C-alpha positions in Angstrom: 6.9 -19.8 2.6 7.8 -21.2 6.2 8.8 -19.4 9.1 12.1 -21.5 9.2 12.6 -20.5 5.1 11.9 -16.7 5.8 14.9 -16.8 8.4 17.0 -19.3 6.5 16.6 -16.9 3.8 18.1 -13.6 5.5 14.9 -11.8 6.6 14.8 -10.2 9.7 11.4 -9.9 11.8 10.7 -7.4 14.1 8.4 -7.8 17.4 7.2 -5.0 19.5 6.6 -7.1 22.5 3.9 -5.9 24.9 5.8 -7.4 28.2 3.8 -8.0 31.5 5.4 -8.7 35.2 3.7 -9.8 38.4 5.1 -10.4 41.8 2.8 -12.9 43.7 3.9 -12.1 47.5 4.3 -9.3 49.4 5.3 -7.0 48.7 3.0 -7.0 45.3 4.6 -5.6 42.3 3.1 -5.6 39.0 3.8 -3.7 35.5 3.1 -3.7 32.0 5.3 -2.4 29.4 6.6 -3.1 25.8 10.1 -3.3 24.1 11.3 -3.9 20.7 13.0 -7.3 19.7 14.4 -8.6 16.5 14.1 -12.6 15.3 16.7 -13.7 12.9 19.0 -16.0 12.0 22.3 -15.1 12.8 24.1 -17.3 10.2 22.3 -16.2 7.3 20.5 -12.9 8.3 20.4 -9.6 5.8 19.1 -6.4 8.1 17.9 -3.7 6.9 20.0 -0.5 6.3 19.5 0.9 9.9 20.4 -2.4 11.3 24.0 -3.3 11.5 25.4 -7.0 11.9 28.5 -7.0 13.8 29.2 -3.0 13.1 27.5 0.3 14.6 24.4 1.3 13.4 21.3 2.9 15.0 20.4 -0.5 16.3 22.9 -4.0 15.8 23.3 -7.0 16.6 26.7 -8.5 17.3 27.2 -12.5 17.2 29.8 -11.6 20.5 26.6 -10.8 22.5 25.2 -14.3 22.5 26.4 -17.5 23.2 28.3 -18.6 26.3 29.7 -16.5 29.0 28.9 -13.2 28.9 31.2 -11.0 27.3 32.9 -13.9 25.6 29.8 -14.9 23.2 30.4 -17.4 20.4 27.2 -17.2 18.5 25.4 -19.7 16.5 28.1 -22.1 16.8 27.7 -22.1 20.7 23.8 -22.8 20.5 24.4 -25.5 18.1 26.9 -27.1 20.4 24.6 -27.2 23.1 21.7 -28.9 20.8 24.3 -31.4 19.4 25.2 -32.5 23.1 21.6 -32.9 23.7 21.4 -35.3 20.9 19.7 -32.8 18.6 21.4 -32.8 15.2 21.4 -30.1 12.4 19.0 -31.8 10.0 18.1 -30.1 6.7 15.2 -27.6 7.2 16.2 -26.5 10.7 17.2 -23.1 11.3 18.5 -21.6 14.3 17.0 -18.2 15.2 17.7 -15.7 18.1 15.2 -13.6 19.7 16.6 -10.8 20.9 16.6 -7.1 22.0 19.5 -5.4 19.8 22.1 -2.8 20.4 21.0 0.5 20.5 23.6 3.3 19.5 25.9 0.6 20.6 24.4 0.1 23.9 23.6 -3.4 25.0 21.7 -5.1 27.4 18.7 -8.0 27.2 17.2 -9.5 30.2 16.5 -13.0 28.3 16.9 -14.0 25.0 15.8 -17.0 23.6 17.9 -19.4 20.8 14.7 -21.0 19.0 15.2 -24.1 16.6 12.6 -24.1 14.1 11.5 -26.7 11.5 8.9 -25.5 9.1 6.4 -23.3 11.5 7.6 -25.6 14.3 9.7 -24.8 17.5 11.7 -28.1 18.3 13.9 -26.8 21.3 14.9 -23.7 22.5 17.5 -22.0 25.2 16.9 -19.1 27.2 19.8 -17.0 27.7 19.5 -15.0 30.8 21.5 -12.1 31.8 21.4 -10.1 35.4 22.5 -6.5 36.3 25.7 -7.5 37.6 27.6 -8.7 34.7 26.4 -12.3 34.7 24.9 -14.7 32.4 23.5 -18.4 32.4 21.2 -20.3 30.1 18.7 -22.9 30.2 18.4 -25.8 27.7 14.8 -26.4 27.1 14.0 -29.8 25.2 10.4 -31.8 25.3 10.4 -35.4 26.1 11.0 -37.4 23.0 11.7 -34.2 21.3 8.5 -33.7 20.1 7.3 -30.3 19.1 6.3 -27.4 21.4 3.3 -26.3 21.2 1.0 -23.8 23.0 0.1 -26.9 25.4 3.8 -27.6 26.0 5.4 -26.6 29.7 8.9 -27.0 29.7 10.7 -26.6 33.4 13.8 -25.9 34.7 15.1 -25.4 38.5 16.1 -21.9 39.2 20.1 -22.0 39.2 20.9 -18.0 38.5 20.6 -14.9 40.4 18.4 -12.5 38.7 17.0 -10.0 41.0 18.4 -8.9 44.6 14.7 -9.1 45.4 14.1 -13.0 44.7 15.9 -15.6 46.1 17.5 -18.8 44.4 14.6 -21.5 45.3 11.8 -22.9 43.2 11.5 -23.7 39.3 11.1 -21.9 36.1 8.1 -23.2 34.0 8.6 -21.8 30.3 5.8 -21.9 27.7 6.0 -21.0 23.9 3.6 -20.2 21.1 5.2 -19.6 18.0 3.4 -19.0 14.8 4.7 -17.6 11.4 3.2 -14.0 12.0 3.2 -13.9 16.1 5.3 -15.2 19.0 4.3 -15.4 22.7 6.5 -16.5 25.5 5.6 -17.1 29.5 7.8 -17.8 32.1 6.3 -18.6 35.6 8.6 -19.0 38.7 7.1 -22.1 40.8 7.5 -23.3 44.2 9.5 -20.4 45.2 9.1 -17.9 48.4 8.2 -15.0 46.0 6.7 -16.4 42.6 7.0 -14.4 39.3 5.1 -14.6 36.4 6.6 -13.0 33.4 5.2 -13.1 29.8 5.9 -11.1 26.4 4.2 -11.5 22.8 3.2 -9.6 19.8 3.2 -9.7 16.1 6.3 -10.8 13.9 6.8 -8.4 10.9 9.6 -7.9 8.3 11.9 -5.4 10.0 12.4 -2.0 7.7 14.5 0.8 8.5 11.1 2.9 8.5 10.5 0.4 11.5 13.3 0.8 12.9 12.8 4.7 12.6 9.5 4.4 14.3 10.6 2.4 17.0 13.3 4.5 17.9 10.8 7.8 17.9 8.0 6.1 20.1 10.2 4.2 22.5 13.5 6.3 22.6 16.3 4.5 23.9 16.0 1.0 22.8 18.1 -1.4 25.1 18.9 1.8 27.4 15.3 2.6 27.9 15.2 -1.4 29.2 18.0 -0.9 31.7 16.4 2.2 33.0 13.0 0.5 33.9 14.4 -2.5 35.8 16.4 0.1 38.1 12.9 2.1 38.2 11.1 -0.8 39.6 13.7 -2.1 41.6 13.9 1.5 43.5 9.9 0.9 43.9 10.1 -2.7 45.3 12.9 -1.3 47.6 10.4 1.3 49.0 7.9 -1.0 49.3 9.9 -2.8 51.7 11.4 -5.7 49.7 14.3 -7.6 51.2 17.3 -7.1 49.6 19.6 -10.3 48.7 23.1 -10.2 48.3 24.7 -11.3 45.0 25.4 -15.3 45.2 28.2 -17.1 43.4 26.8 -17.9 40.1 27.0 -21.4 38.7 30.1 -22.6 37.5 28.2 -24.5 34.3 27.3 -22.0 31.9 24.1 -23.9 31.3 21.5 -25.9 32.5 
C-alpha cells in the first residue's frame, strides 16, 4: 500500500525528527535536538486512543491550529484552496497530509508545519506554514516547475517575507529540499543571500503512531510543544549573550501566503 493510500485510510504516522540548526555568520551558533511530529491526512485520520482530534487528550491535533492566519485556521480546506489557485487540482489518488507537532496537554506551538500533497509515494507540492513566537504566521507555497514530482534533488526557492527570529533580518531567500519515502522523511531549509545565513534540517523514520509510542515519547521527551518553546527561548538567550543584534518586530506581510 502506498503512503498516500495509508494516510487516506486514516493511518497516523509518528516522526521522531532529529533537528539540526546552524547560523553561519557571527555570532555562530548551532544545536541539535529532537521533536515529535505526526503525519496525517486531516480529513480522514483515525488517531490512536491517546491522541485527540479536535478534542483534549495527551496529544491532540486541532484543525483550527492550521490553514490560514494564525488563530483563524480553517484546516485542510484552506490548503486545498491554495493548491487550486495555483492550478493543482484535487485529482483522484492525491492525498493532502499535514506534518506538524501536535498539542501536548492542550498547549500548541509549531515553528513550522508542512502541508504535503502526496500521490502514491511521490510528493507533488507543499506549503510551509511558519509560526513565530510573536503570535504571527506566514506560509510559503512550494511547487516545482511543470508540477514535476518533488524528489531529493529538487530545490524550491522562496523569498523570505516573514520575521521569524529577532536575531535575523528579512533579506535573502529560502531554499527547501524534501526527501519523502514510505518509511522516512527528511526536510532541509537553507537561507541564502542573507546577512546571517541559516541551515536547518529535520528527518527521521515514519512509523505507525500508537498509544504506546505516544507514552514513550512523553516520558523520553517530556513537554512536547512546551519543550520546543522553552528550547527556542533558551537558544535566543544564548545568542543574546554571544552579542547577536536584536531586531524590532517589523510589520508582517499583508498576504497570508507567498
